[in-house]
Structure formats: C-alpha cells, structure tokens
C-alpha positions in Angstrom: 49.0 87.5 34.8 46.9 85.0 35.4 48.6 82.6 33.7 51.6 82.9 35.2 49.8 82.5 38.7 48.0 79.5 37.7 51.6 78.1 36.3 52.9 78.2 39.7 50.2 77.2 41.4 49.9 73.7 39.1 53.8 73.2 39.9 53.2 73.3 43.3 50.9 70.8 43.2 52.3 68.6 41.3 55.4 68.8 43.6 53.3 68.2 46.7 51.0 65.5 44.9 48.5 67.1 46.8 46.6 70.9 47.2 46.5 70.2 50.9 50.1 68.7 51.9 52.5 72.0 51.4 51.5 73.1 54.7 53.2 69.5 56.1 56.2 69.9 53.2 56.8 73.2 52.7 56.1 75.0 55.7 57.0 74.7 59.7 54.3 74.0 62.0 53.9 75.9 65.3 54.9 72.9 67.3 58.3 72.7 65.0 59.0 76.0 65.6 58.2 75.8 69.6 60.9 73.1 69.6 63.7 74.9 67.8 63.1 78.2 69.7 63.5 76.1 72.8 66.2 74.4 71.4 68.2 78.2 70.5 66.9 79.6 73.9 69.7 81.8 75.7 70.2 80.4 78.8 71.3 83.1 81.5 72.5 83.3 85.0 72.6 85.8 87.1 75.0 85.6 90.3 74.8 87.7 93.4 77.9 87.0 95.5 78.1 88.2 98.8 76.2 90.4 101.0 75.3 93.2 98.7 75.6 90.8 95.6 72.5 89.0 97.2 70.7 91.9 98.1 70.4 92.7 94.6 69.4 89.2 93.6 66.6 89.8 96.2 65.6 93.0 94.5 66.1 91.9 91.4 63.3 89.2 92.0 61.0 92.0 93.6 61.0 93.8 90.5 60.8 90.3 88.3 63.2 89.7 85.8 62.3 87.9 82.4 64.3 84.4 81.1 67.4 84.6 84.1 67.8 82.1 86.8 69.4 83.6 89.8 71.8 82.4 92.2 73.1 83.4 95.3 76.3 82.7 96.8 77.5 83.5 100.3 79.6 82.4 103.2 77.1 83.6 105.8 74.6 81.1 106.7 72.0 83.6 108.5 72.5 86.1 105.3 71.9 83.0 102.7 69.0 81.7 104.9 66.9 84.8 104.2 68.1 85.5 100.4 64.7 84.9 98.1 66.7 82.9 95.7 65.8 79.7 94.7 69.6 78.2 94.3 71.3 79.2 96.8 75.5 78.1 97.4 76.7 78.4 101.2 80.9 78.3 100.5 83.7 77.7 102.4 82.2 75.8 105.2 85.3 73.7 105.7 86.5 77.3 106.2 84.9 79.7 108.1 81.7 77.5 109.5 79.5 79.6 107.6 80.0 83.1 109.9 81.1 84.7 106.6 84.5 86.0 105.4 85.4 88.8 108.3 85.6 91.5 105.2 89.0 89.8 104.0 88.7 88.7 100.5 91.4 86.0 100.5 89.0 84.0 102.7 86.3 84.6 100.1 88.3 83.3 97.7 89.4 80.6 99.7 85.8 79.5 100.5 84.7 80.1 96.6 87.7 77.9 95.4 87.0 75.2 98.3 83.3 75.0 96.6 84.5 75.3 93.0 82.5 72.0 92.3 78.8 73.9 93.8 79.9 76.7 91.5 80.8 74.8 88.5 77.4 72.8 88.6 74.9 76.0 88.8 77.0 77.4 85.8 77.0 74.0 83.5 75.0 74.9 80.3 75.1 78.9 80.8 75.0 81.0 77.4 75.8 84.3 80.0 76.4 84.4 83.1 76.2 87.8 85.1 77.7 88.1 88.6 76.9 91.2 91.0 78.9 92.3 93.8 79.9 95.0 96.0 83.7 95.5 95.9 85.2 96.2 99.5 84.1 93.3 101.7 85.4 90.0 101.9 82.8 87.5 100.3 81.7 89.5 97.0 85.3 90.7 96.3 87.1 87.7 96.9 84.3 85.0 95.2 83.4 87.0 92.4 86.5 86.3 90.5 86.3 82.6 90.6 82.8 82.8 89.8 83.8 84.4 86.7 87.0 81.9 86.1 84.6 79.4 85.9 82.0 80.7 83.6 85.0 81.7 81.2 86.2 78.0 81.7 82.5 76.9 80.7 82.5 79.2 77.5 79.9 81.5 78.7 80.2 85.4 77.9 80.7 87.0 81.5 79.6 90.1 82.5 80.6 91.5 85.8 78.5 94.4 87.4 80.2 95.5 90.6 79.9 98.8 92.8 82.9 100.3 94.0 82.9 101.3 97.9 81.7 105.0 98.9 84.8 107.3 100.1 83.7 107.0 103.8 83.9 103.1 103.9 87.6 103.6 104.9 91.2 102.3 103.6 90.3 98.8 103.8 87.6 98.6 101.8 89.4 100.8 99.3 92.0 98.1 99.0 90.2 95.1 98.9 87.9 96.9 96.0 91.1 97.6 94.0 92.5 93.9 94.2 89.3 92.7 93.6 88.8 94.9 90.4 91.5 93.9 88.9 91.0 90.2 89.4 87.6 90.6 87.8 89.2 92.0 84.4 91.5 89.1 84.5 88.4 86.7 84.2 85.4 88.6 82.8 84.5 89.8 79.4 83.1 92.5 80.6 83.0 94.5 83.9 80.6 97.3 84.4 81.1 99.8 87.0 79.3 101.9 89.0 81.2 104.0 91.6 78.9 104.5 94.6 80.0 107.9 95.4 78.7 109.0 92.4 75.3 108.5 93.5 76.2 111.5 96.1 76.1 113.8 92.6 72.5 112.0 92.1 71.2 112.4 95.7 73.9 114.1 98.1 71.7 114.2 100.9 70.9 110.2 101.3 71.5 108.7 104.6 74.3 106.2 104.1 72.1 103.1 104.2 69.6 104.4 101.9 72.3 105.0 99.3 73.2 101.2 99.6 69.8 100.5 98.6 70.2 103.0 95.9 73.2 100.7 94.6 71.4 97.5 95.0 68.4 98.7 93.2 71.2 100.4 90.4 72.6 96.8 89.7 69.6 94.7 89.8 68.1 97.6 87.2 71.2 96.9 85.1 70.9 93.3 85.1 67.1 93.0 84.5 67.7 96.0 82.0 70.3 93.8 79.7 69.1 90.4 80.4 65.5 91.3 79.1 67.4 92.8 76.2 67.9 89.1 74.8 64.8 87.1 76.0 62.0 90.1 75.7 60.4 90.4 72.4 60.3 94.1 71.2 59.7 96.9 69.3 63.4 96.0 67.4 64.7 92.7 68.9 68.2 92.0 70.1 69.6 88.4 70.4 72.4 86.8 72.3 74.7 87.4 69.4 74.0 91.1 69.3 74.8 91.2 73.3 78.0 89.2 72.6 79.3 91.2 69.8 79.4 94.6 71.8 80.7 92.7 75.5 82.8 89.8 74.1 86.2 90.8 75.2 84.8 94.4 76.0 87.0 95.4 78.8 85.6 98.2 80.8 82.6 99.8 80.5 80.3 102.0 82.3 76.8 102.3 82.1 74.3 105.6 81.6 70.1 105.6 82.6 68.3 108.1 81.7 64.1 108.7 82.2 61.7 111.3 80.4 59.4 113.0 82.7 55.8 112.1 82.4 55.2 115.8 81.9 57.8 116.3 78.9 55.9 116.7 75.8 56.4 114.2 73.2 58.4 116.3 70.7 61.4 116.6 73.1 60.8 113.2 75.2 63.1 111.2 73.7 66.0 113.6 73.6 65.3 114.3 77.1 65.9 110.4 77.8 68.7 109.8 75.7 70.4 113.0 77.1 70.2 112.0 80.9 71.5 108.8 79.8 74.4 110.4 78.3 75.0 113.1 81.2 74.4 110.6 83.7 76.8 110.9 86.9 77.6 107.1 86.8 79.0 107.8 83.3 81.6 109.4 84.2 84.0 109.1 81.2 84.4 110.7 77.7 82.0 108.5 75.5 83.9 109.5 72.5 86.3 107.1 73.2 84.0 104.0 73.4 84.4 101.1 70.9 80.9 99.6 71.5 77.4 101.0 72.4 74.7 98.6 73.8 71.4 101.0 73.8 68.2 99.4 75.1 64.9 101.7 74.6 61.9 101.0 76.6 58.5 103.0 76.1 54.8 103.7 76.6 52.8 102.3 74.3 52.5 105.4 72.1 56.5 105.4 71.5 57.4 105.4 67.8 60.5 103.6 66.1 61.4 107.2 64.5 61.4 108.1 68.6 63.9 105.0 69.3 66.0 105.8 65.9 66.6 109.1 67.3 67.9 108.2 70.5 70.4 106.1 68.5 71.2 109.0 66.2 72.3 110.7 69.3 74.4 108.7 70.8 76.5 107.5 67.6 76.7 111.1 67.2 78.8 111.4 70.6 80.8 108.2 70.5 83.7 107.3 68.2 82.5 106.8 64.1 84.2 103.7 64.5 82.2 102.0 67.1 79.6 99.2 66.9 76.3 100.0 68.0 73.7 97.6 69.0 69.9 98.5 69.7 66.6 96.9 71.0 63.3 99.2 71.7 60.2 97.7 74.2 57.0 98.7 74.8 55.9 98.7 78.5 52.4 98.7 78.8 52.8 99.9 82.4 54.7 103.2 82.0 52.9 106.4 82.3 52.3 108.3 79.2 55.5 110.6 78.0 58.0 108.0 79.7 60.9 106.6 78.0 64.0 105.4 79.2 67.3 104.7 77.6 69.9 102.2 79.1 73.4 102.8 77.5 76.2 100.5 78.3 79.5 101.9 76.7 82.4 99.3 76.4 85.8 99.7 76.0 86.1 103.1 77.7 88.6 104.4 79.8 87.8 104.4 83.5 87.9 108.1 84.5 91.5 107.3 87.2 88.9 104.9 89.5 91.7 102.8 90.2 94.1 105.9 90.9 91.2 107.3 93.1 91.1 103.7 95.2 95.0 104.1 95.5 94.2 107.6 97.1 91.9 106.4 99.3 94.6 103.8 100.4 97.2 106.2 100.9 94.9 109.1 102.7 92.1 107.3 104.2 94.1 105.7 107.2 92.0 105.1 110.2 89.3 106.7 108.4 85.7 105.2 107.7 87.4 102.2 109.3 84.0 101.8 111.9 80.9 103.1 110.6 78.8 100.2 112.1 77.9 98.2 109.2 78.5 94.7 108.8 80.4 93.5 105.9 80.5 90.0 104.8 
C-alpha cells in the first residue's frame, strides 16, 4: 500500500514540477470560485403591481428577503411615493396624470404599455421574475399581464402570485379579476392563485381591512419562500434549475402552508407541519392530480434530515406517482424549538371552479358590495 501511495505522490510531483504547485494548477482558489459563483448567481426580480402588489413589496421588505431585487409599479403617484421599494416605476402619467387607474384594468394595461420601455429596462438580465398583485382593481389587474409578457420575451422564468377578490367586494371586481386571471395565464409560466375568500376559513372573524393585511402577508411569505429556496444555502439546497423544472410552463398552481406548534413533540412535528400544508384551506384542490411539487422545509436548529425526508415522503404519497418533486430544507436559528414550516407549491393542478365562481359572482352580485369604503387603484 505504501508503495502505491508513494507512486501516486511521485506522479503528481512529476506532473507539477514542484511539490507546492498543485494547489495552483490542480485546484481552484476561493477567489476563482467566488468569481464563478457571482457569474452564475440567479438574478431575481420581484415586481409588485398596483396597490396590493406594492403593499406586498412593503411587507416583503419588512420581513427581509435574501437575493431578490424588489420593484413597485403603480399609476398612483402618492401611493408609490410612500412605497418602501428602492426601484419604483410610475406608469401612465401621459394617460392618467398619476392619479390611479380608476378601477379600470383597461386603463391599467394602457398605462403599462405606455411605459413598457421602463418595465423592460428593470427586467433586463433577470433569470426569474415574480409578479404579485391583487386581481380585481385597475392597475394591478391591467399591468401585471403586461409585465409577465415582457418577462417572457426576455426569457425569464415568469411566476405570478395573485389574490382573487373577496365576494363582498362585488361584481365589478369579480369581473375584472376573471379577465386579469385569463390574461396572466397566457403570459406567465405559472400562476399561483390565493383566493381571498379562503382566508375566511382560516380566520372568519377578521375585519375586512385586517383580512387584506393577511392577504398581503401570505403573498409576501410565498414570494420570500420561493426566492430563498434558490438564494439561501440550506441543509438540502435547491437551485434555479430545480425551480425551473417545476415552474416552467407549470400552468395554474396552488400553495399550502403548514407550521407545527412549539408544543408539539419532536416525534410528531414534521407530520403536523406537512399535514397542515396539505389540508390548508388555500390548497383547495385535488392534490392527487398535481404534475409537480415544490417543497421548502424550514426548521429550528434541531430539525433532522430524516424529518425533512418524512415530509417529502408524505407529499409523494398524496400526489400522482408520475409527478416530479423538488425539495429543499433550511435551518432557521430564529425559530422556536420544535417548529417546522412547510411551504408546498403544487403545479398543474385543476383549480376547483374559481373561474366559474368568479363568473357566478358577476351574474349574481349586481349591486352588492359595490361600495364598501375602500379605494382601489
């Protein structure tokens, strides 16, 4: 054995000419590796369109998101002035003069198209573009499909994460949301849908304004979760190629979120977390038909790899055997002991009649909820 080792050493020395030069010729230095990493770093843009989209951006910045550049787009100059985003685009000044789109998606679309060069400029070089908005108003509903179309033309993976209006918001917003959803599906790789009415199943006694804030929180958490799957190192790492595998041409997707309570035992916490995600009111679909699953697991410092794998196993048992599953796991030192969070995105699902539901609202909500004291932009 010693002779074999010595022979190998002699060969390396002979090839390098010096016993000390192998680190230069045969291995990469940290500096070289950093340069390569910077060169392949995924460029992510998160674009909030309209009032709800800008609110999501503000909440995202309060939470902190690693590795994504955030941008607010609006027709309302005053609302945009108070946005916390560093990059802001006021669209349609030649159309509306900076006073909003008046709850008219056609005006919102016209405003976005009038400043399409600005939108294209901020999206240049992006690998992934997130678009977030609340469907039903004028600016977000009208401009989000334009942003998605630009993202696709620039060959970025384009993912829209949107909310659908509460029933109490009335016929006009339901009609607007229906049109906007159809256009977004046309131009986005994947559209993740969060129906606001499902929030009432989670917290039925919330005042309406508080419910809107919960919707903003959900949108922000979804964007943060997917972004940091790619940008943050973890126990099990995901990269951009993994996310693209599931989300490229993924169609309609739905999201489930589950968190174990800190009182739960170590033996039960992983199962509790994934079961909550799978039975979340937001994941209101037949999961067995999903064509792809993206799972992100975040746990306290004592989470084990075995627990993360159990979560993936449970999901795999519930969805189609042919579905592709991509998963990652991260440790969050700030989480309480025994807490595990599961973010589950299922793509290629059949959305359970949301378009029909919106159409039904349009037909039956004439005159209802048309004025509830809220301003839409």
